C-alpha positions as CSV (number, residue, x, y, z in Angstrom):
1,M,21.4,-4.9,4.0
2,H,17.7,-4.3,3.4
3,V,14.8,-6.4,4.7
4,T,11.8,-7.1,2.6
5,L,8.5,-8.5,4.1
6,E,5.8,-10.0,1.9
7,Q,2.4,-11.3,3.0
8,S,0.0,-13.0,0.6
9,T,-3.5,-12.1,1.2
10,G,-6.9,-12.1,-0.5
11,A,-8.9,-9.1,-1.4
12,H,-12.4,-8.6,-2.9
13,L,-12.8,-6.2,-5.8
14,I,-16.2,-4.5,-5.3
15,T,-17.7,-3.8,-8.8
16,A,-20.1,-1.0,-9.8
17,A,-22.9,-3.6,-9.7
18,D,-22.0,-4.4,-6.1
19,Q,-20.6,-7.8,-7.0
20,D,-17.5,-8.9,-5.2
21,I,-14.7,-10.7,-7.0
22,A,-12.0,-12.5,-5.0
23,I,-8.5,-11.6,-6.2
24,P,-5.0,-12.5,-4.8
25,A,-2.7,-9.7,-3.6
26,T,0.6,-9.5,-1.9
27,L,1.4,-6.9,0.7
28,R,5.0,-5.8,0.6
29,Y,7.3,-3.7,2.7
30,T,11.0,-3.0,2.3
31,S,13.5,-1.2,4.6
32,A,14.9,0.3,1.4
33,D,11.8,2.4,1.1
34,P,10.8,2.7,4.8
35,L,7.9,5.2,4.4
36,A,6.0,3.1,1.9
37,V,3.9,0.0,1.6
38,H,3.2,-1.8,-1.6
39,I,0.3,-4.0,-2.8
40,D,1.2,-6.2,-5.7
41,F,-1.4,-7.7,-8.0
42,P,-0.7,-10.6,-10.4
43,P,-1.1,-10.1,-14.2
44,H,-4.4,-12.1,-14.5
45,T,-6.1,-9.6,-12.2
46,T,-5.4,-6.4,-14.2
47,L,-7.0,-4.9,-17.3
48,D,-3.8,-4.9,-19.4
49,G,-2.6,-8.4,-18.3
50,E,0.5,-6.9,-16.6
51,A,1.4,-7.3,-13.0
52,A,0.5,-4.1,-11.1
53,T,1.9,-2.5,-7.9
54,W,0.3,0.3,-5.9
55,T,2.6,2.1,-3.5
56,F,1.5,4.5,-0.8
57,A,2.5,5.8,2.6
58,R,2.8,3.3,5.4
59,V,1.3,5.9,7.8
60,L,-1.8,6.1,5.5
61,L,-2.4,2.4,5.9
62,G,-2.2,2.8,9.7
63,E,-4.5,5.8,9.8
64,G,-7.0,4.2,7.4
65,L,-7.5,1.2,9.7
66,R,-9.0,3.5,12.3
67,A,-10.7,6.2,10.3
68,P,-11.1,7.3,6.6
69,A,-7.7,8.5,5.4
70,G,-6.1,9.6,2.2
71,P,-7.2,12.5,0.1
72,G,-5.1,11.4,-2.9
73,T,-5.0,8.5,-5.4
74,V,-5.1,5.9,-2.5
75,R,-7.7,6.1,0.2
76,V,-8.2,3.7,3.1
77,R,-11.2,3.4,5.3
78,P,-12.7,0.9,7.8
79,C,-15.8,-1.0,6.8
80,G,-17.3,-2.4,10.0
81,A,-15.1,-4.2,12.5
82,S,-13.6,-6.8,10.3
83,H,-13.0,-5.3,6.9
84,T,-11.1,-2.3,5.4
85,Y,-11.6,-0.7,2.0
86,V,-8.6,0.4,0.0
87,E,-9.6,2.6,-3.0
88,F,-7.2,3.1,-5.9
89,H,-8.0,6.2,-8.0
90,S,-6.6,6.5,-11.5
91,P,-7.4,8.4,-14.7
92,V,-9.3,5.4,-16.0
93,G,-11.4,4.9,-12.9
94,V,-11.6,3.7,-9.3
95,A,-10.9,0.2,-8.0
96,V,-12.4,-0.5,-4.5
97,L,-10.9,-3.5,-2.7
98,R,-12.1,-5.0,0.6
99,F,-9.4,-6.6,2.8
100,T,-9.7,-8.4,6.0
101,T,-8.7,-5.8,8.6
102,S,-6.8,-8.4,10.8
103,D,-4.6,-9.2,7.7
104,L,-3.7,-5.6,7.3
105,Y,-3.0,-5.1,11.0
106,R,-0.8,-8.2,11.1
107,F,1.2,-6.9,8.1
108,L,1.5,-3.4,9.5
109,A,2.7,-4.8,12.9
110,R,5.4,-6.9,11.0
111,T,6.6,-3.7,9.3
112,Y,7.1,-2.1,12.7
113,T,9.4,-4.9,13.7
114,V,11.7,-3.9,10.8
115,I,11.5,-0.1,11.3
116,A,9.5,1.4,14.1
117,P,7.1,4.3,13.2
118,G,8.9,7.6,13.4
119,E,12.3,6.0,13.0
120,E,12.3,5.9,9.2
121,T,15.4,7.6,7.8
122,V,15.7,8.5,4.2
123,G,18.6,10.9,4.6
124,A,21.2,9.4,2.2
125,E,18.6,8.4,-0.4
126,L,17.0,11.9,-0.1
127,D,20.3,13.6,-0.4
128,H,21.2,11.6,-3.6
129,G,17.8,12.3,-5.1
130,L,18.0,16.0,-4.4
131,A,21.5,16.1,-5.8
132,A,20.4,14.5,-9.0
133,L,17.4,16.8,-9.2
134,F,19.4,19.9,-8.7
135,G,22.4,19.0,-10.8
136,G,24.7,17.9,-8.1
137,R,24.1,20.8,-5.6
138,V,22.1,20.2,-2.4
């Protein structure tokens, strides 16, 4: 049986004009995908009016709370002692969101109670995925 954690939180979208717009977000973690964390945004906060989810490595979130991390489409970096920026890069642009660092730490700590860092196993799922990719041969 898989465990899913959800934590509602607020974020602030930082615009190109240095305005900040409060938006709701939900942090989510599931033992079915133990290496990842998810940030869900409701439909009214997106350009296309559809709910959106960004998924990235749980370790990236942990690293980004201490120092800038993430060379890819998601980047996380501290902003002073009490805030953390999460940047989402896509072909249409970049969204920079500011979260309260203590909210992110609390969420991350809760994920560690489900599966401790370094104890994630993806063996069976990885084997099935590789088998499908390579036509049944692993």
